C-alpha positions in Angstrom: 90.1 97.1 73.1 90.1 99.8 76.1 86.9 101.8 76.4 86.5 105.2 79.0 89.7 105.4 80.2 91.0 108.7 81.0 94.9 109.4 81.3 96.8 112.6 81.4 100.7 113.0 82.0 103.8 111.2 80.6 103.6 107.7 80.0 100.5 107.1 82.3 98.4 104.3 81.6 100.5 103.3 78.7 99.1 99.8 77.4 96.3 99.0 79.0 93.2 97.4 77.6 90.8 97.6 80.3 88.2 99.9 80.6 86.9 103.0 83.0 91.0 103.5 84.3 91.8 107.0 85.1 95.4 107.5 85.5 97.0 111.2 86.0 100.6 111.6 86.5 103.8 110.9 85.4 104.1 107.1 84.9 100.7 106.3 86.5 99.4 102.6 86.0 102.5 102.3 83.6 102.4 98.3 83.2 98.7 97.8 83.2 97.7 95.4 80.9 94.5 94.1 81.3 93.2 96.0 84.4 89.7 98.0 84.7 88.1 100.2 87.6 91.3 101.7 88.7 92.0 106.0 89.4 95.8 106.7 90.3 96.3 110.3 90.8 100.2 111.4 91.4 103.4 110.0 89.5 104.5 106.1 89.8 100.7 105.0 91.2 100.1 101.9 90.3 103.2 101.6 88.3 103.7 97.6 88.1 100.2 97.1 88.3 99.1 94.6 85.4 95.6 93.1 86.1 94.7 94.1 89.6 91.7 96.0 89.0 89.0 98.3 91.3 92.1 99.9 93.0 92.2 103.6 94.1 96.0 104.9 94.7 96.3 109.1 95.4 99.9 109.9 96.2 103.3 109.8 94.4 104.1 105.7 94.6 101.1 104.5 96.0 100.1 101.2 95.7 103.2 101.6 92.9 104.5 97.9 93.3 101.2 96.1 93.2 100.9 93.8 90.6 97.4 91.8 90.7 95.6 92.6 94.0 92.7 94.1 94.2 90.2 96.4 95.7 92.6 98.1 97.7 92.6 102.0 98.6 95.5 104.1 99.2 96.2 107.5 100.1 99.3 109.0 100.7 103.1 109.1 99.3 103.9 105.7 99.2 100.9 104.4 100.6 100.7 101.0 100.4 103.4 100.6 97.8 104.4 97.5 97.9 108.1 95.4 97.8 110.2 93.8 95.0 111.2 90.7 95.5 114.7 89.4 96.8 116.4 88.3 94.4 114.5 88.7 91.6 113.8 92.2 91.9 110.2 91.8 90.7 106.9 93.7 92.1 104.4 91.1 93.7 100.7 92.1 94.9 99.8 94.4 98.1 96.9 91.9 99.0 93.3 92.5 98.7 90.9 94.5 100.0 93.4 96.7 101.9 92.8 100.8 103.2 96.1 103.0 104.0 96.1 106.4 104.4 98.9 108.4 105.2 102.1 109.0 104.1 103.8 105.2 103.7 101.5 103.3 105.6 101.2 99.8 104.9 104.4 99.9 102.9 105.7 96.5 103.0 102.3 95.0 103.2 101.3 91.7 101.1 98.0 90.8 103.1 94.8 91.1 103.0 91.8 93.3 104.4 94.1 95.5 106.8 93.4 98.9 107.5 96.2 101.5 108.4 95.7 104.9 109.4 97.8 107.5 109.9 101.8 108.7 109.1 104.1 105.1 108.7 101.3 103.3 110.3 101.8 99.3 109.7 105.1 100.1 108.1 106.7 96.9 109.5 103.5 95.3 108.5 103.9 92.4 105.8 101.6 89.3 105.5 99.3 89.0 108.2 95.4 89.8 107.4 92.9 91.6 109.3 94.7 93.9 111.3 93.8 97.5 112.3 96.6 100.0 112.5 95.3 103.4 113.9 97.4 106.2 115.1 100.8 107.4 113.8 103.5 104.9 113.8 101.3 101.8 114.8 102.8 98.6 113.5 103.7 95.6 114.4 106.3 94.7 117.1 108.4 92.0 115.3 107.6 91.7 111.1 109.1 88.1 111.0 105.8 86.8 112.7 102.2 86.7 110.9 99.9 88.3 112.9 95.7 88.3 112.4 92.8 90.4 113.3 94.9 92.4 115.5 94.4 95.9 116.5 97.2 98.7 117.3 95.2 101.5 118.7 97.0 105.0 119.2 100.3 106.6 118.8 103.5 104.0 118.4 101.0 100.9 119.6 102.6 98.0 118.3 100.8 94.3 118.2 102.6 91.3 119.6 100.1 88.7 118.8 97.0 87.7 116.6 93.9 88.3 118.2 95.1 91.5 120.3 94.0 94.7 120.8 97.3 97.1 122.1 96.0 100.4 123.0 98.6 103.4 123.5 102.6 102.8 122.8 105.6 104.1 124.8 106.5 107.5 124.6 109.7 109.2 124.6 110.1 108.6 128.1 109.4 104.8 127.7 106.1 105.1 129.6 102.8 103.6 128.4 99.5 105.6 128.6 96.8 105.6 130.9 93.7 104.0 129.8 90.8 105.6 131.0 86.9 104.6 130.9 84.7 107.4 132.1 81.8 105.1 132.0 81.0 101.7 133.5 83.3 98.6 131.5 82.0 95.3 131.2 84.5 92.6 130.8 83.1 88.6 130.0 86.3 87.7 130.8 89.0 89.6 132.5 92.7 88.2 133.9 95.3 90.9 135.7 98.4 90.7 134.7 101.3 92.2 132.6 101.7 91.5 128.9 
């Protein structure tokens, strides 16, 4: 028997038996069956979530296609929305303990412990884990490769390997920005060259 659930709007929190959920918006947490401690605000937010708990989704379609992923936070329209599997057309988990802030951030994500901040940040990223995308349009350079523990920092920066920090991305003229360090920089290991 569900307890302490709050819902408002057409078919929000439609069949849930869990507890301490809040769903505001048409079809918010619509498919939820046995999940608890979720908060979703926006139409279709957490729509396919069945048993994933402790998720926070704010924005239309936020974490929409998640099924079992837990401890995720998404703020923005279609943030951490997730994808439908091909050819079945069924939703899948968007992973666990991810943070996505901005429109369509981490849209295709299925990995864990990823962070994206900025419009379209991590849009093409799929099942890598431990990655950070900080800035609008930061992403992976190839979405067929799984990257881990890498960081893209600055508009349009794209990681191209695991265990990498990419600072700044190509601008409209095809140039990378200069990296200025006003203080002293100390490098334990340093290799000069093009990457």
